[in-house]
VODRENPA-686442 format. One line per field, with one value per residue (C-alpha): x, y negated, z negated; residue number from 1. Coordinates in steps of 0.001 Angstrom, whole numbers, padded with zeros to 6 digits. Last residue first. Layout:
# residues N
u <- (X,...)
v <- (Y,...)
w <- (Z,...)
i <- (NUM,...)
END
This chain:
# residues 532
u <- (012351,011094,007334,007662,010084,007047,004592,006787,007383,003267,002319,005016,003331,000256,000776,002461,-000432,-002928,-000801,-000161,-004013,-004136,-001677,-003550,-006690,-004907,-003810,-007465,-008553,-005994,-006082,-007381,-004252,-001684,000716,-000355,-001059,001079,002492,003778,005078,002061,002188,005978,006305,009585,009910,006601,007814,011100,012975,010407,010357,014325,014293,011919,013844,017281,015676,013209,016157,018536,016254,017269,015991,015088,011739,010545,012187,010772,007312,007356,008808,006162,003340,004626,004763,001590,-001328,-000262,-000275,-003295,-004735,-003304,-004756,-008147,-007686,-007124,-010337,-012207,-011343,-013783,-011106,-011195,-010660,-007932,-005919,-006155,-004872,-001835,-001281,-001658,001299,003863,001132,-000881,002721,003682,000380,000859,003951,002350,-000185,002410,004308,000606,-000302,002403,002807,-000641,-001484,002180,002536,-000449,001424,005057,008018,008738,009660,012205,013590,013374,015670,018479,019266,018722,016811,013744,014536,013879,010266,009850,013517,013038,010073,011849,014683,012311,010714,011713,010470,007032,007467,009188,006756,003882,005861,005972,002854,000100,001065,002180,-000843,-002951,-001220,001355,000137,-001029,001419,004195,003343,003712,007071,008014,006745,008808,012120,011189,010772,014209,015997,014921,016737,015300,016402,013450,010583,009833,010795,007831,005491,006352,005636,002440,000762,001950,000617,-002677,-002560,-002116,-005237,-005069,-006213,-004981,-006551,-004167,-002415,001691,003180,004756,008605,009776,013313,015604,018692,021007,021396,022742,021881,020820,018030,017998,016409,019030,019550,019922,016544,016424,017865,015703,017069,018532,018765,021489,022111,025019,024599,026741,028395,028253,031797,032806,032609,035877,035583,039093,040128,037340,035594,033432,036467,035853,039081,037628,038059,038277,041897,041122,038758,041249,043316,040020,039629,043104,042512,038988,040946,043516,040615,039509,042831,042410,039713,041564,044494,042314,040300,044337,045345,042985,039882,037674,034289,032313,031819,028261,026292,023696,022576,019777,018603,016160,013128,013177,010726,007584,007372,010866,013323,015648,019664,018911,020688,019270,022245,020094,020015,017835,018771,020457,023693,026892,024989,024190,027758,028985,026092,027645,030736,029530,027512,030282,032522,029494,028769,032190,030699,033684,032925,035374,036188,033356,034284,031072,031639,027323,027498,030453,029169,025479,025296,026576,028358,026152,022744,024952,026181,021868,021169,024011,022566,019705,021863,024045,020856,020579,023492,027314,026661,027153,029209,032083,033545,030617,030572,034379,033562,030807,032842,035478,033058,031640,034563,035390,032395,032905,036406,034744,031935,034042,037523,036649,032844,033094,036211,033603,031661,033901,036743,034613,033475,030405,029510,025768,024166,020453,020037,018824,019401,022477,023921,021712,023695,027029,025792,024403,027944,029290,025933,026993,030523,029306,027266,030229,032378,030162,030651,034011,034475,033015,035405,038734,037261,036617,040639,042190,040046,041413,045067,044755,043442,046407,045890,048153,045267,042669,040989,040144,038254,036829,035207,034449,031431,028622,027137,030355,031739,028490,028574,032237,031170,027478,027882,027988,024311,023253,026426,025261,021619,023367,025820,024005,021756,023872,027389,025894,023141,025819,027859,024376,024387,028422,028501,025067,026232,030401,028719,026119,022615,021591,021518,019010,016282,013932,016255,019119,017440,019343,017510,016184,012840,014439,014059,017906,018339,015413,016867,020289,019120,017016,020038,021695,019135,019391,023069,021785,019177,021828,024212,020903,020613,023778,026657,028591,028544,030800,032942,033346,034222,036815,038327,039104,040296,042641,043656,044663,046257,048271,049401,050200,052218,050788)
v <- (-051777,-055533,-055159,-051628,-053785,-055839,-053709,-052174,-054910,-056047,-052463,-052067,-055622,-054350,-050991,-053792,-055840,-052627,-051163,-054464,-054829,-051032,-051791,-055477,-053078,-050497,-053038,-054489,-051221,-050573,-053868,-052031,-050003,-050429,-048164,-045100,-046678,-044453,-047528,-048925,-052329,-054130,-052386,-051513,-048648,-047959,-044783,-045711,-049078,-050101,-047252,-046288,-050050,-049654,-046464,-047943,-050922,-048837,-046302,-048725,-050958,-048442,-046420,-047794,-049837,-052585,-053774,-050586,-048983,-051579,-051056,-047750,-047031,-049069,-047457,-044070,-045199,-047462,-044610,-042533,-045363,-046527,-042686,-042320,-045563,-044619,-041421,-043444,-045119,-042015,-040299,-037364,-035521,-032500,-035524,-036722,-033302,-032626,-035861,-035195,-032015,-033059,-035792,-033780,-032539,-035962,-037767,-035268,-035674,-039506,-039656,-037421,-039773,-042589,-041210,-039798,-043627,-044911,-042235,-042473,-046322,-047253,-044340,-044889,-043492,-042453,-045168,-045928,-042672,-042333,-046066,-045618,-042016,-043607,-040975,-044036,-046241,-044134,-042811,-046109,-045893,-043569,-041784,-043099,-040935,-037450,-039096,-040333,-037157,-036468,-040460,-039394,-036410,-038394,-040963,-037890,-036185,-039834,-041084,-038769,-035375,-036707,-038552,-035518,-032929,-030887,-027040,-029094,-031588,-029094,-026791,-029790,-030493,-026993,-026745,-030086,-028538,-025361,-027636,-029155,-025791,-023859,-026469,-029917,-030138,-030953,-031983,-035249,-033837,-031015,-033705,-035728,-033319,-031801,-035196,-035737,-032398,-033637,-036856,-035086,-032884,-030577,-030528,-028066,-029163,-031181,-028252,-028172,-025355,-022206,-022043,-018892,-017724,-015971,-017689,-015701,-012549,-015321,-014043,-017177,-017520,-017099,-020037,-020341,-023996,-022424,-021364,-023337,-022137,-020412,-021866,-019558,-021351,-020590,-020317,-021277,-020922,-023153,-021763,-024222,-025172,-023792,-026394,-027966,-030871,-031754,-030777,-032559,-030461,-033946,-036066,-039423,-040312,-038050,-040323,-038479,-039426,-043504,-043697,-042957,-045883,-047665,-046647,-047964,-051498,-052078,-050385,-053310,-055784,-054393,-055240,-058958,-059170,-058089,-059979,-062852,-062112,-061562,-064525,-066655,-067672,-070020,-068811,-072286,-075278,-075003,-078000,-076674,-079819,-080319,-076991,-076716,-074003,-071014,-071441,-069411,-066642,-065437,-063702,-062480,-062586,-061866,-062191,-062283,-062218,-063091,-066832,-068180,-072001,-071991,-074085,-072000,-068661,-069798,-070664,-066996,-065468,-067665,-066500,-062411,-062504,-064243,-061434,-059102,-059889,-059553,-057145,-053891,-054342,-052144,-055263,-054684,-051272,-049900,-046956,-046617,-050434,-051417,-048219,-048960,-052621,-053585,-050565,-047802,-049822,-049811,-046470,-045780,-047661,-046497,-042845,-043554,-045127,-042277,-039586,-041797,-040922,-041460,-039734,-036157,-036581,-038476,-041834,-043945,-043854,-044449,-047995,-048782,-048450,-050760,-053541,-053049,-053468,-056298,-058228,-057545,-058923,-062283,-062525,-062843,-064544,-066959,-067652,-067537,-070349,-073028,-074766,-075102,-076260,-078866,-080333,-082205,-084607,-085898,-083238,-082463,-083729,-080121,-081481,-082387,-080198,-077663,-078987,-077729,-074029,-074193,-074637,-071474,-069647,-069949,-069402,-065987,-065084,-065555,-063361,-060332,-060924,-061252,-058515,-055821,-056769,-056453,-053039,-052389,-053449,-051620,-048145,-048944,-049246,-046393,-044181,-044967,-046638,-044281,-044638,-041806,-042226,-045880,-044686,-042023,-044934,-047227,-044864,-047022,-044149,-043497,-047342,-048477,-045471,-046437,-050144,-049555,-049711,-053782,-054749,-051769,-052919,-056395,-055731,-054582,-056575,-059719,-058865,-058816,-060170,-063120,-064185,-063679,-066566,-068419,-068216,-069088,-071980,-073528,-073011,-074167,-077283,-078572,-077081,-077825,-074608,-071803,-070697,-067822,-065734,-066630,-066612,-066752,-067975,-066994,-068349,-071714,-073685,-073762,-070200,-068765,-071776,-069701,-066741,-067444,-069355,-065688,-063945,-066571,-065908,-062224,-062827,-064820,-061736,-059582,-061310,-060313,-061958,-062237,-058650,-058465,-061268,-059447,-055965,-058063,-059626,-056707,-054640,-057303,-057749,-054356,-053927,-057015,-056018,-052148,-053207,-053102)
w <- (082874,081680,081782,079956,077565,077011,076371,074044,072141,071991,071124,068230,066818,067027,065351,062479,061982,061346,059232,057688,057312,055950,053012,052191,052160,049800,047863,047019,046503,043852,042024,038673,038291,041303,039942,041548,045008,046519,048700,045207,046381,045385,041692,040254,038637,038624,041353,043326,043931,043535,044546,047291,048485,048646,050426,052776,053889,054270,056351,058325,059406,060010,062283,065619,068508,066742,067675,068439,065169,063258,064313,064439,061217,059753,060821,060031,056289,056469,057107,054692,052364,053013,052796,049437,048183,049969,047946,044674,045266,045659,043119,042832,041084,043738,046473,044510,043706,047348,048261,046105,047811,051137,050497,052909,055317,055692,056025,058812,060207,060470,062166,065330,065352,065310,068091,070135,069726,071534,074112,074937,075437,076528,079421,081193,084215,083649,084568,080777,079831,082299,082253,078311,078108,076752,074109,071446,072926,073782,070322,068614,068224,065951,064829,061136,060765,060265,058670,055575,055618,052027,050874,051033,048603,046301,046032,046129,043085,040976,041375,042729,041120,038379,037617,038578,036121,038118,039866,043412,043884,042688,045670,048129,046814,046850,050631,051405,049602,051674,054763,054317,053466,057003,058646,060779,064112,066075,063431,065374,068562,068062,067136,069720,072372,070815,070972,074600,075192,073419,075069,078601,077788,081108,084714,087564,090547,091964,093367,093911,096690,095633,097431,098592,098123,100375,100769,098320,101139,103994,106871,108545,110711,114653,116823,118955,116597,113545,111376,107799,104812,101896,098473,095826,092603,090766,087008,084531,080861,078854,075805,073012,071704,068622,065536,063919,061488,060524,064060,065806,068635,069783,069993,069908,067800,065130,062442,059190,058405,059520,056572,054463,055856,055561,052552,051338,052885,050382,047499,047990,048574,045305,043642,045049,042902,039654,040802,040176,036830,035682,036714,034916,036337,033674,035022,035459,033734,032770,031430,029231,027146,029904,029261,032844,031893,034544,037468,037863,040365,040021,042684,039763,038856,034945,032226,028448,025763,022817,022610,019215,020119,023782,024069,022761,022987,026702,027440,026386,028470,031416,031178,030580,033921,036313,035492,035459,038618,040122,042954,042349,038355,037024,034188,032580,031127,029326,031654,032563,032439,034680,037268,037474,037887,041759,042570,040949,042942,046305,046166,045647,048564,050679,050478,052611,055213,055105,055396,058519,060363,059906,056376,056628,059896,058028,059960,060014,056555,055739,058667,056214,053552,054327,055441,051929,050277,052706,051794,048115,047867,049936,047478,044381,044112,047417,047396,043321,044068,046438,043711,040984,043097,045097,042085,043459,040394,041352,038853,038891,042786,043822,047869,047143,044917,047595,050672,048934,048368,051773,053272,051082,052343,055775,054835,053057,056534,058861,056338,056780,060572,060081,057877,060210,062842,060406,059546,063350,063720,060991,062275,065566,064517,062265,065029,066964,070605,073032,075340,076579,073150,073688,077075,075445,072942,075637,076476,075184,072919,071410,071309,069780,067149,066056,065108,064126,059730,060218,059787,057570,055171,055431,054389,050640,050626,051856,048746,045512,046723,048596,045855,043251,045436,045678,041815,040934,043294,042199,038474,038986,041142,038254,038575,034744,032545,032775,030319,029974,028138,030839,034160,037048,040219,043215,044348,043346,046283,046380,046117,048537,051242,051066,051159,054120,055971,055264,057058,059659,059953,060420,062978,064951,064608,066308,068441,070444,071490,068266,068245,071739,070592,067124,068889,071272,068639,065830,068961,070430,066982,065662,069720,068542,064880,066446,069188,072689)
i <- (532,531,530,529,528,527,526,525,524,523,522,521,520,519,518,517,516,515,514,513,512,511,510,509,508,507,506,505,504,503,502,501,500,499,498,497,496,495,494,493,492,491,490,489,488,487,486,485,484,483,482,481,480,479,478,477,476,475,474,473,472,471,470,469,468,467,466,465,464,463,462,461,460,459,458,457,456,455,454,453,452,451,450,449,448,447,446,445,444,443,442,441,440,439,438,437,436,435,434,433,432,431,430,429,428,427,426,425,424,423,422,421,420,419,418,417,416,415,414,413,412,411,410,409,408,407,406,405,404,403,402,401,400,399,398,397,396,395,394,393,392,391,390,389,388,387,386,385,384,383,382,381,380,379,378,377,376,375,374,373,372,371,370,369,368,367,366,365,364,363,362,361,360,359,358,357,356,355,354,353,352,351,350,349,348,347,346,345,344,343,342,341,340,339,338,337,336,335,334,333,332,331,330,329,328,327,326,325,324,323,322,321,320,319,318,317,316,315,314,313,312,311,310,309,308,307,306,305,304,303,302,301,300,299,298,297,296,295,294,293,292,291,290,289,288,287,286,285,284,283,282,281,280,279,278,277,276,275,274,273,272,271,270,269,268,267,266,265,264,263,262,261,260,259,258,257,256,255,254,253,252,251,250,249,248,247,246,245,244,243,242,241,240,239,238,237,236,235,234,233,232,231,230,229,228,227,226,225,224,223,222,221,220,219,218,217,216,215,214,213,212,211,210,209,208,207,206,205,204,203,202,201,200,199,198,197,196,195,194,193,192,191,190,189,188,187,186,185,184,183,182,181,180,179,178,177,176,175,174,173,172,171,170,169,168,167,166,165,164,163,162,161,160,159,158,157,156,155,154,153,152,151,150,149,148,147,146,145,144,143,142,141,140,139,138,137,136,135,134,133,132,131,130,129,128,127,126,125,124,123,122,121,120,119,118,117,116,115,114,113,112,111,110,109,108,107,106,105,104,103,102,101,100,99,98,97,96,95,94,93,92,91,90,89,88,87,86,85,84,83,82,81,80,79,78,77,76,75,74,73,72,71,70,69,68,67,66,65,64,63,62,61,60,59,58,57,56,55,54,53,52,51,50,49,48,47,46,45,44,43,42,41,40,39,38,37,36,35,34,33,32,31,30,29,28,27,26,25,24,23,22,21,20,19,18,17,16,15,14,13,12,11,10,9,8,7,6,5,4,3,2,1)
END
């Protein structure tokens, strides 16, 4: 099979396998939800508190920016499983035994990733067309102005995300949970950080600055007293409509189009780079060599049965005696399960992980109370993200569901033990702030601290049992942590430091959400056990 046919076959097979999963349907529903948010005014562009009339150009730019912002963030986690799925199912080992080259495999998986993300772009483009008739602010439909942002801005961005997702899977340091957390910061850099830090708006992988600069220029000519305000936001109150402001879209020049095509070429270069790091499903890669662990083989001495003539075999290895089991031994089964879950949660952590955790704990005791219960507690509770992300998904990850679910009374025991193990980690890593709140007699703050400690493992357990992977929790917690504790956003700050006079009400909300997540995890696990 020649290279083009091999690439197409890999891409086609992978895409068909993905579209048959429920996760693909959820992906499209997420795209529909984003389209609804833009159509209903929940997601909108603010220009100093104003916005223009919903012309075809405005709607196309708005929905395309929603696509590049939100789909690029969530879409990465959706497609970052191409290599891992082949590794877990054993398909990768079969492919490794064929003449298929690493470059052909990489390009095929990249095209499959791009096809999945492009399907979301297509859904949102169709939603944009319907949005113009739904909004009914401008009856003239300009198809070119409406769809151009999807072709010029959204598709190159999706190509870049598809390539980066494959690259992350080829790097041992980033293929797991660390890469899922790191992606949030990479995404922030690609979206806003890179053009803002360099001062070069053309260095804009997501194309947001291209649209923003054009809209700002139009706003200066139509909005009196306008001062360069621009934001794509999830708004509680709609922006004021300026009837005289009818933006006609970005004046696409050949230079702009070539620049966007350049980002697609950059995506191709990233895929070729990833092919160099790809280990071709070899656990002992030439690029990241590791000495294979020696396997210790032990022999079991089994007593042989007498021969037909009554003589016993003279084999010296057959001299073992078996001790019968007794039912009189009693022990605390839940305690042993809890210890096992806590041991599994902490298994594999290196010494430096504990050093950082202890350092953050000491800093909580030594810092002023507001710093201790705020930024320090937030950092201390994002540090165990890899510990919590395995909760509820470990059984699916390592294929132990059938073995575990066949045990007696496993549902109430194991699920509760897993949650308590996660809660123990939250209490221990945030104990400094908790003790400081007790000493300061800040019982409202202590209540919020306790609610946050309950919420984090419950969120991990709920998402882990339902998805079978830790990626949703890792991505969602990183986003909430950045917006909440690190930016002091009330309601999203699970430490309670930014809640102010509403600390108790927010804490009660987190406890209610914790109960709902635990009930959801219980229901999902009950269904999983019944289906085994």
